[in-house]
N, C-alpha and C positions, 0 to 999 in steps of 0.2 A: 504494500500500500504506500503510495507516495504522500508525503506530508507537505510538500511545497506546492503552492498554487502556481499555475501557469496560465498565461493568456491563451485561450483556445478560440480560434476564429474571431478574435477581437472581443470575446465575452469572458469576463472574469468568472472563474468557477467559485463555488462556495468556500466557506472557511476551511482552513487546513485543520488537521488534528491538533497541531500545536495551538492554533487559534482557539479551538474548542476547549482545550485544557485551560487556557487563560480565562475563558468565559466561566468554566467550572470553578476556577479559583475565586471568582466573584459571586459564586452561588447560583449560577445559571443551571437549572435542572434539565432544561431542554438540551443544552450543550452536553451535559453529562450523559444523556440518553444516546447521543451520537458517539461519544467516546466509548461508552459501554458496548454499543453495537460493534464498534471497530475492534475492540480488544478482548472482549469476553471469550470468544472462541479460542484464540491463541493462548490466552492465560490458562484456560481450563486444560487445553492440550498439554502445555508445559507442566502444569501442576500434576496432572495424571501420570505423566512420565516419571516424575520424581516420587510422588506419594504412593502411587499404585492403587490404593483403596478408593473406589469411586465415590463413596459417601464423604470421606475425608477430603478428597480432591475438590468436590463441590464446595465444601465448607471453606477450604483454604482459598479457592478462587473467589468466593464471595468476600472473604476478608481482604483480599488484594483489591477488589473493586471498591470496597469501602475506603481503603487506604488511598486509592486514586482520588476519590471525592474529597477526603480530608486533607490530602497532601498536594493537591493540584497547585497551590501557590508555591510549592517547593520545586516544581519542575523548572529546569533551566535548559532552554533550547540549544545553547552553545555547548552543552555537555553531551548532547545526542538526541536522537529522535524520541518522540513520545512512546513509540512501540518499544524501543530499547529500555527506556526508563521503567515502563510498566512491567516488561518481562523480567527485568532485573529484580524488581520488587517481588514478582511472582516466584522467581527461582529462590530468592532468599527466604521467603515465607514458607515455601514448600520444604526446603532443606531444614528449616527450623522445626517444622512439624515432624519430619522424619526423625530428627534428633530427639525431640521431646518424646515421641513414641518409643524410640529405642531406650531412652533413659528410664521411662516409666516401666518398660518391660524388664530392664536390668534391675530396677528397684524391686519389682515384684519377684524376680528370680532370686535376688539376694535374700529377701524376706522369707521366701519358701525354703531356701537353703539353711537359713538360720533356725527355722522351725523344726528341722530334723537333723539328726546326726548322719553324715554321709557314710556309706559303706566303704570298705577299703578299695573296691574296684572303682567307685566313683572318684575317690581322692586320686587314684592313679590316673584315671582318665582326665581329670582336671589338670594335673601336672603335665601330662602329655600335651593337652590342648594349649596350655600356656607356653610350653616349649616350642610348639609348632607356630604359635602366633609370633613369638620372638624371632624365630627363624624367618618367617614371612616378612616381618618388619625389617630385619637385617637385609634380606634380599631386595625388598622394595627400595631400600636406601642405596643399593648398588646400581639401580637404574639411572638413566639420565633424567634430568628434571622433566623433560618433555615426555619421555616414556612413562614416568611415574604419574604425571598429571593425567595422561590419557588413560592409563590402567585404573587409576583411582576413580575417575569419572565414570568409566564404563563398568567396572566390576564392584566398586564399593558404593557408588551412588546410584547405580542401576540405569544409567543413561544408555541409549542405543548409540551405535557408531555415528549415525547421522546427527543425533543430538550433541554428541561430543564435538563433532566437526563444526556444527553451528555455534556452539558455545565458545569454542576456541578460535572461530573465524578461520578455519583451515579447510582445504579440500578433503573430501571424504577419503580419497586414496592415501593422503598423508597420514590421516588418523589411523587408518587400517594398518599401514606400515609400522607406525609407532607402536601400536598395540601388538602386532605380530612379533616385532623385535623385542619388545618388553616382555611378552609372555615367554618367548624362547629363553631370554636371559633369566627370568624367574624359574623356569623349569630346570635349567642347568644349575642354578644356584641351590634350588631346593633338592636337587637329585631325584626328581620325579621321572619315572620311566613310563613313557606312553606307548 
Protein backbone atom coordinates (compact mmCIF):
# COMPACT_ATOMS: atom_id res chain seq x y z
CA UNK A 1 0.00 0.00 0.00
CA UNK A 2 1.46 3.38 -0.94
CA UNK A 3 1.31 6.10 1.65
CA UNK A 4 2.36 9.07 -0.44
CA UNK A 5 -0.26 10.89 -2.45
CA UNK A 6 0.40 11.48 -6.14
CA UNK A 7 -1.34 13.67 -8.64
CA UNK A 8 -3.23 11.33 -10.97
CA UNK A 9 -4.68 12.86 -14.14
CA UNK A 10 -4.60 16.27 -12.49
CA UNK A 11 -6.81 15.06 -9.60
CA UNK A 12 -5.50 14.88 -6.04
CA UNK A 13 -6.20 11.56 -4.40
CA UNK A 14 -7.58 11.35 -0.88
CA UNK A 15 -5.53 11.60 2.27
CA UNK A 16 -2.56 9.27 2.75
CA UNK A 17 -2.35 6.80 5.60
CA UNK A 18 0.07 9.19 7.35
CA UNK A 19 -2.49 11.99 6.94
CA UNK A 20 -5.13 9.73 8.47
CA UNK A 21 -2.92 8.96 11.47
CA UNK A 22 -2.43 12.69 12.02
CA UNK A 23 -6.22 13.06 12.00
CA UNK A 24 -6.54 10.14 14.44
CA UNK A 25 -4.10 11.97 16.74
CA UNK A 26 -6.64 14.80 16.82
CA UNK A 27 -9.41 12.34 17.79
CA UNK A 28 -11.00 11.81 14.36
CA UNK A 29 -12.91 8.51 14.57
CA UNK A 30 -13.64 8.40 10.83
CA UNK A 31 -9.92 8.65 10.09
CA UNK A 32 -9.30 5.82 12.55
CA UNK A 33 -11.82 3.68 10.65
CA UNK A 34 -9.72 4.16 7.49
CA UNK A 35 -6.48 3.37 9.34
CA UNK A 36 -8.13 0.32 10.94
CA UNK A 37 -9.28 -0.99 7.55
CA UNK A 38 -5.77 -0.56 6.11
CA UNK A 39 -3.80 -2.22 8.92
CA UNK A 40 -6.10 -4.69 10.73
CA UNK A 41 -5.52 -7.59 8.31
CA UNK A 42 -1.71 -7.34 8.22
CA UNK A 43 -1.58 -6.87 12.00
CA UNK A 44 -3.65 -9.99 12.64
CA UNK A 45 -1.54 -11.97 10.17
CA UNK A 46 1.73 -10.98 11.82
CA UNK A 47 0.38 -11.59 15.32
CA UNK A 48 -0.98 -15.03 14.38
CA UNK A 49 2.44 -15.97 13.03
CA UNK A 50 4.06 -15.16 16.37
CA UNK A 51 1.38 -16.06 18.92
CA UNK A 52 -0.09 -19.05 17.05
CA UNK A 53 -3.24 -19.29 19.22
CA UNK A 54 -6.18 -17.78 17.24
CA UNK A 55 -8.07 -16.41 20.26
CA UNK A 56 -4.98 -14.81 21.77
CA UNK A 57 -3.95 -13.52 18.35
CA UNK A 58 -7.25 -11.67 18.00
CA UNK A 59 -6.86 -10.26 21.50
CA UNK A 60 -3.32 -9.04 20.82
CA UNK A 61 -4.34 -7.57 17.44
CA UNK A 62 -7.15 -5.68 19.19
CA UNK A 63 -4.67 -4.34 21.76
CA UNK A 64 -2.39 -3.16 18.94
CA UNK A 65 -5.23 -1.33 17.22
CA UNK A 66 -6.18 0.35 20.51
CA UNK A 67 -2.52 1.38 20.80
CA UNK A 68 -2.71 2.90 17.31
CA UNK A 69 -5.65 5.02 18.47
CA UNK A 70 -3.95 6.02 21.73
CA UNK A 71 -0.45 6.55 20.33
CA UNK A 72 -1.28 8.19 16.98
CA UNK A 73 0.27 11.45 18.18
CA UNK A 74 3.59 9.59 18.68
CA UNK A 75 3.86 8.57 15.01
CA UNK A 76 6.79 10.27 13.25
CA UNK A 77 6.70 10.06 9.43
CA UNK A 78 10.44 10.74 9.18
CA UNK A 79 11.11 7.48 11.03
CA UNK A 80 9.20 5.29 8.59
CA UNK A 81 5.85 4.44 7.10
CA UNK A 82 2.64 4.07 9.08
CA UNK A 83 2.54 0.38 8.20
CA UNK A 84 6.08 -0.16 9.53
CA UNK A 85 5.20 1.72 12.73
CA UNK A 86 2.05 -0.32 13.30
CA UNK A 87 3.70 -3.64 12.41
CA UNK A 88 6.59 -2.90 14.79
CA UNK A 89 4.06 -2.31 17.59
CA UNK A 90 2.25 -5.52 16.60
CA UNK A 91 5.42 -7.61 16.58
CA UNK A 92 6.54 -6.26 19.96
CA UNK A 93 3.11 -6.85 21.50
CA UNK A 94 2.94 -10.39 20.08
CA UNK A 95 6.42 -11.28 21.35
CA UNK A 96 5.51 -9.85 24.76
CA UNK A 97 2.42 -12.07 24.84
CA UNK A 98 4.42 -15.17 23.94
CA UNK A 99 6.99 -14.35 26.62
CA UNK A 100 4.25 -13.75 29.20
CA UNK A 101 2.62 -17.08 28.35
CA UNK A 102 5.95 -18.88 28.55
CA UNK A 103 6.69 -17.23 31.90
CA UNK A 104 3.26 -18.18 33.23
CA UNK A 105 3.79 -21.74 32.04
CA UNK A 106 7.21 -21.83 33.66
CA UNK A 107 5.76 -20.53 36.95
CA UNK A 108 3.06 -23.19 36.88
CA UNK A 109 5.64 -25.84 36.09
CA UNK A 110 7.87 -24.71 38.97
CA UNK A 111 4.91 -24.71 41.35
CA UNK A 112 3.99 -28.23 40.27
CA UNK A 113 7.60 -29.39 40.72
CA UNK A 114 7.75 -27.91 44.20
CA UNK A 115 4.49 -29.65 45.12
CA UNK A 116 6.04 -33.09 44.70
CA UNK A 117 9.38 -34.73 45.24
CA UNK A 118 10.90 -35.77 41.93
CA UNK A 119 11.92 -39.36 41.40
CA UNK A 120 15.56 -40.18 40.66
CA UNK A 121 14.81 -40.66 36.93
CA UNK A 122 13.23 -37.22 36.75
CA UNK A 123 16.26 -35.60 38.40
CA UNK A 124 18.56 -37.37 35.94
CA UNK A 125 16.42 -36.24 33.03
CA UNK A 126 16.45 -32.64 34.30
CA UNK A 127 20.23 -32.67 34.58
CA UNK A 128 20.57 -34.09 31.06
CA UNK A 129 18.17 -31.46 29.71
CA UNK A 130 20.17 -28.66 31.37
CA UNK A 131 23.40 -30.00 29.95
CA UNK A 132 21.84 -30.22 26.49
CA UNK A 133 20.58 -26.63 26.79
CA UNK A 134 24.03 -25.44 27.76
CA UNK A 135 25.55 -27.25 24.81
CA UNK A 136 22.97 -25.71 22.45
CA UNK A 137 23.70 -22.25 23.87
CA UNK A 138 27.44 -22.80 23.42
CA UNK A 139 26.93 -23.98 19.84
CA UNK A 140 24.60 -21.06 19.05
CA UNK A 141 27.36 -18.78 20.30
CA UNK A 142 29.70 -20.33 17.72
CA UNK A 143 27.46 -19.20 14.83
CA UNK A 144 27.98 -15.90 13.05
CA UNK A 145 25.71 -13.10 14.25
CA UNK A 146 23.71 -13.30 11.02
CA UNK A 147 23.25 -17.07 11.26
CA UNK A 148 22.30 -16.88 14.95
CA UNK A 149 19.77 -14.13 14.25
CA UNK A 150 18.13 -16.13 11.45
CA UNK A 151 18.09 -19.41 13.43
CA UNK A 152 16.69 -17.68 16.51
CA UNK A 153 13.87 -16.03 14.58
CA UNK A 154 12.95 -19.18 12.68
CA UNK A 155 13.30 -21.82 15.37
CA UNK A 156 12.90 -20.04 18.69
CA UNK A 157 10.35 -17.41 17.71
CA UNK A 158 8.52 -19.64 15.25
CA UNK A 159 8.67 -17.36 12.22
CA UNK A 160 8.51 -18.80 8.72
CA UNK A 161 11.49 -18.32 6.40
CA UNK A 162 9.49 -15.71 4.48
CA UNK A 163 8.65 -13.84 7.72
CA UNK A 164 12.32 -13.89 8.73
CA UNK A 165 13.26 -12.50 5.31
CA UNK A 166 10.68 -9.71 5.61
CA UNK A 167 11.66 -8.87 9.19
CA UNK A 168 15.36 -8.67 8.29
CA UNK A 169 14.68 -6.99 4.92
CA UNK A 170 16.64 -9.70 3.10
CA UNK A 171 15.94 -11.85 0.04
CA UNK A 172 14.35 -15.20 0.90
CA UNK A 173 17.28 -17.07 -0.66
CA UNK A 174 19.76 -15.28 1.60
CA UNK A 175 17.75 -16.23 4.68
CA UNK A 176 17.52 -19.86 3.53
CA UNK A 177 21.29 -19.97 3.00
CA UNK A 178 22.00 -18.48 6.43
CA UNK A 179 19.63 -20.96 8.05
CA UNK A 180 21.07 -23.93 6.19
CA UNK A 181 24.65 -22.97 7.00
CA UNK A 182 23.76 -22.22 10.62
CA UNK A 183 21.96 -25.55 11.06
CA UNK A 184 24.90 -27.42 9.55
CA UNK A 185 27.27 -25.72 11.99
CA UNK A 186 24.90 -26.49 14.88
CA UNK A 187 24.66 -30.12 13.82
CA UNK A 188 28.43 -30.42 13.64
CA UNK A 189 28.91 -28.67 16.99
CA UNK A 190 26.28 -30.79 18.73
CA UNK A 191 27.58 -34.00 17.18
CA UNK A 192 24.15 -34.91 15.85
CA UNK A 193 24.10 -37.74 13.33
CA UNK A 194 21.38 -37.43 10.72
